[in-house]
N, C-alpha and C positions, 0 to 999 in steps of 0.2 A: 416443470421440467426436469427432465433425469440426463445424466451424463451416460451414454450407451458406451464410449470407448476413450482410454488415454494410452498413446502408444507415442514411441519416440520417433523423432524425425533427424535421422542422421545418427552417425554413432559418437560414443563419449569418447574424450581423452582425458589424460589425468590431470591437466590444469582444472578442468572444472568444466560447470554450465551444463545445461542440456537444452535442446529444443525439441518439443511437444506438440502433438496434435491432439487437440479435445474434442470428440464429437458429442453433440448432445441432440435430443430430438426437436431441436431448435436451431440446428445449426452449427457449424465447426468454426473454430477460432485456432491460432496458434500462438506459441510461447517462446521465449520470456514476453510478457505482456505487462503494460502498466494499466492498473485499474483507475476508473472515474470515479471519484467521490463525490459525494452529495456536496460538500462544501466547494469543491471545484466547480460543480455545475451551477450552484448558487452563484458565484463569481458572474456568470454569463449575464445575470439580470442587472448587473451593477454598470454593463458598458452600454456605449450609446449604440450598437448595434448587436445582433444576434449571430455569433460564428457557430457553425456546425460542433458539434461535441460527439463525435461518431466512436464508439467502443462496443465491445461484446459483452462485457462485464463492468457493473457497478458496485460499489459500497455505499449503502446508506450509514452514515456514522452518527451515533448518538453521545454527545459529549455530557458528561456528566461530574459536578464538583460533589463535594460533601454535603452541601445543602440543598441541593434538586434530588440527587441519589434518595435521600431522606424521603422527599414530598413524592417521587415516584414510587418508593415503596410503601407509603402510608396515606395517599391521597387518592381517590378516583380520577379526581381532575386532572394529575399529572401524567396518569396512564395513558388517560385519554388524548391527552394534547401530544406525546410521543407519538402515540399510534397513527395521529393526524398528521404528523412530520412524515413518519414513514408513508402513509398513503400517499402523500403529496409528492415526493419524490419517487415514488414507484411509478405513479402515473406519468410524471415527466421524463423518467427513465424507463418506458414501458418498453423501447427497444433494445435494452439491454438485458442480460442475466444478471439481476439481483441478490445480494448477500447484504447482511447486518453486522455491524459491528460496534458494539458497547465501549467507549473510551472511559475506563472507570477510573476515579483516583487510585492511587496505589495502596491506601490503607482500607479499601472495601473488602472485607471478605465476603465472598460468596456462598451461602447456604442453600439448603434445598428450596428454600421459600424464594430467595432472591433469584435461584435459576429457573425457578418453576414461573415467576412473573416475567422474566426475559423470554422464556420461550412462548408464554402466551401472548406477548406483546408482538411475534413475529407470525405465529400461525393465524392471528386474526386479519393480518395484512396478506398481500399476495406476492410476497418475495417467493425467490425460487431455490434459494438456499434456506434452510432452518439451521441454525448455528447455535450450538451449544458452548458456554463460554469455558474457559480454563478452569478446571476442577481442583479444587484444595488437594496439596499433596497428601494428605492422610485419609484420602477417601476410598474406600476398598471396592471391589469387586469392579473394577473400570471396565474388565471384558463384558460383564454381564450388562453394564450400563451402555455399553457401545451397540452391542446386540438387540437390545430393547428399543432405544433410540433410533438406532437405524430402521428397523422394521417398520416402526411407527410412521416416520418421515417418510420412508418410501412407500408407503400403504396410501399416502396422500399426494402421491404422484409427485413429491417434491426430492431434493437434494440434501442430506445429511453432512453439516459440516460440523468437525469436533475440532475445536482449537487447543492447540497445546503452546505454553509459554517457554519461549526460548530459554528464559531464564529458570526454568525447573532445575532441580538437583538432578545431575546427570544420570543416576540410576533410575530415577523417576520418569524421566523423559524419554530415556532408552526402552523402558519397560510398555510406556504408553505408546510411545512411536511404531513399536515393533507389534504391539497390539493391533493398531490402525491399520497397519499394512498386512497383517494376517487376514483381516477381515475383507482384501480387496482382491482375493485370489477367487479362482472359478467356483470352487464350491460354495462359498459365501455370498461373494459380490456384493457385500453391503457397503464397503466405504471406496469411494472415487475419488475423494478429496480429503487433504487436510490442510486445515487451518492454523497459522504459526503468527504468533504475536511478536515481534521483534523486542529484542534486546541485544545490547552491545556484544560484537562478536569476540573481542578481548577477553571478555570476562566469563564468556560461554562458549569455548573453543569447542570443548567436547559435543554439546549437542548440534554446532554446525557442522562438525565432522561427519556425525553420524546421519546429516542430510545428504552429504557429499557422497559417503560410502554406499547410499541406498540410492543412486541418481537413476540406476536401472529398474526400479519400481515404476509400475504403470499405475502411480496415481497422481492427481494434479495437488501440487504443493503451494498454497495460497498465503500470502505473509501481508499483515496488517499493521498499523501504527509504527509506521517508518519515517525516523525522522528525515529533513530534507538533506541537510549537512553531516557527514561521516562523523567529524568531531569539531571541536571548536578552533583546533590548530589545521585539520585538514578539511578544506572547504568541499571535497569530491562528493559527489551525489552517492548517498548510501545506498539506495537502490540498485544503482547502475553495479556497485560494488559486489553486490549479493549474490548477483546472476552466477558467480563461478559456484555457489554453493548446491546449485542445482535447485533454485528455488524457481518456481514458474511463473507467477503474479505477484504484483506489488500495490500497494495502496499508501500514499503519505499520510502521514498523522496530522488529524486536523489542529488548527489552533489558529491565535490571531498573531500574524506575522508582519503586523504594521509595527514599527518602531516606536513604543510608547516611555513614559516616565512613570514608576512605580510611585503609588501612594501607598499611606498607611492603611489596614485592614484589606490588603491584599487587593487595591483599586489600583487604577491607571489612568493616565493621565495623557491625551494626543500630545504630540510634538509638533511645534510647527513645520510647515511645508518643507522648508529648506533643510530641516534638520531630518526630516523621514527620508527626503530624497538621499541626503549624505550618509543614512547607516542603511539604508535597502539594498538586498543583495539580490543578483538578478544571475538568472542560470545561463552559462556559457555553454553552448552544444558541443565546442570544438575541444575543449579539455574534459568536459562533462565535470564542471566544478563551479561553484558560484563566486564570484567578484562583485565589489561594490559596484552600485550605479554609478556612483559618480566618478568611476575611472573612464565610464564611457562620455559622461558628460564632461569631464576636465578635457578630454581629447578632442571632443567635438566628434566623435565617431557616428560613423553611418552605423546603423545596427545591424546591416547585414543578415537580417535574418527573414525568411519567407514564411513564417508562420500566420494564420489569419489576423492577430493582432498586432503584428510588428511590419507586416508585408509593406516595402517601398517608403519606410518610415525613417526618420533621423531622430536622433535623441530628441531634439526638440520638438518635432512632430509628436514623438509619443508622449512628452509630457503633456503637451498643449491638447491634444485629442483627448486624453485620459485624465481631465481634469474639469471641476465642475464647484461654481459657487454654492450649489445645493447639496453638497456631500455631508453626510452627517459627522465626519470627522476629516482631518487633511490626508489627502491621498487614499481615499476611499477607491475610487475607480481606477487611479493608478496601480494600486495593490493588486485590485481583480484582474487586472491586465497584465501585470508582471506574474502573476501566479499561473494565468493561464497559458502565456508565454512557454514558461517551465512545462506544463504539461503537453503540449503539443510537440515541443522538441524532444523530450525525454521520449514520449511514446513512439516518434519516429525513430530515435536511436536506437529502440529494442528491437525495430525491424532491421537495423544495421548489423547490430551485434547476434540476431539469430543468424544471419549468414555465416559470419565467423564461427559459430558455435557448430553449424552442421557439417562444416567443412574440418572441424577439429584444430581450429585458430584461434581459440579466445585469449590464448596468453598474448599471441601478436596483437591483436585488438586491444588489450590493456595496454601495451607497449604505446600504442598510436594515441592513446587520449593520457593527458599530462595528469589529469586529478587522479584517474586509475592507476598511473603509473607511479607517482608518488605515494599512493596510499597502499599499493598491494605490487609491491615488484615482484614478477615473477621469477620463479628459479628455473635457469637456463639449463642445467644439466638434469639428464635423467637418472634414475637408480641403477641402470644398467653402467651409465657411465662413470658414476662413483664406484662401482663394484668391480669394474674393468671386462 
């Protein structure tokens, strides 16, 4: 797969956001856009029916902890199993453009050997993007690395994707980001997309501001590892807040979202079904925020959702439909349905916000969604108003 053109669709405004058209030799798609992850695809296997999971882009997520990372680096069997997993999802999601994201522990340091191992893992599969992880801050000759890596990947008719960690020190992030943009011009045409690893906005505002300042660039910005909720106290959808910074595609962080009881040695113990239902959070598309599922139960609400897993269901219907005595743990099927509800509604909502962005009204859109409004109140006055 090759990206042939990335171009804006509509004007930019001061508030932020951008709508893009990305053309490839396999078709065209539009942004902003939610990516289908392998974990979300796997949820479908837990349901009593098979809803469609249409998308243009997918992300195969490899979750590592300290133990299995060590095995991956030091045993043949672990590498082979990881490759098998990528091949499995690549086959199942063959209708999408596929990328890979290794979700690593924070204390894993990527040296040359580790990066080589991750690259070989991808090149042995049929992924469309070949991604190079965020490189350590002290590495030299970043420009030469970009050139060599991009030329090699492009020669294989695949698309190079170089990740930058949003938590990099601002001078390092700026230098690398601008280097990547410089490789997107017509003379080099090496880089058509940049990968971004989510870190909290409030702690890394200078790096996010740099994205905002370069919204006019014709480069496709893909962000991975995004938490569902913005903060513990603000239940807004993180990825929908992020679109104001000019990011184009978003994938949610993989993890176990079924409430459980912590045990010693980092273990977890399943909770009773009633307790899981009480603690589970459900995506509410109207405010673009999460609220406790029990608030629907307590009020006996209709779900009022037309997504494939919720359509025409009451709260009780939803619970009974997605329950089984054969579950591996309490609420396994319920959790899968809850997460796919989130995927469907969130994906559709990006189509709505796109229309606002194209007409320069993203700030108005933020005002209409309570979760966004409470998390990011737009400034009402322009600089011209302030200066008279």
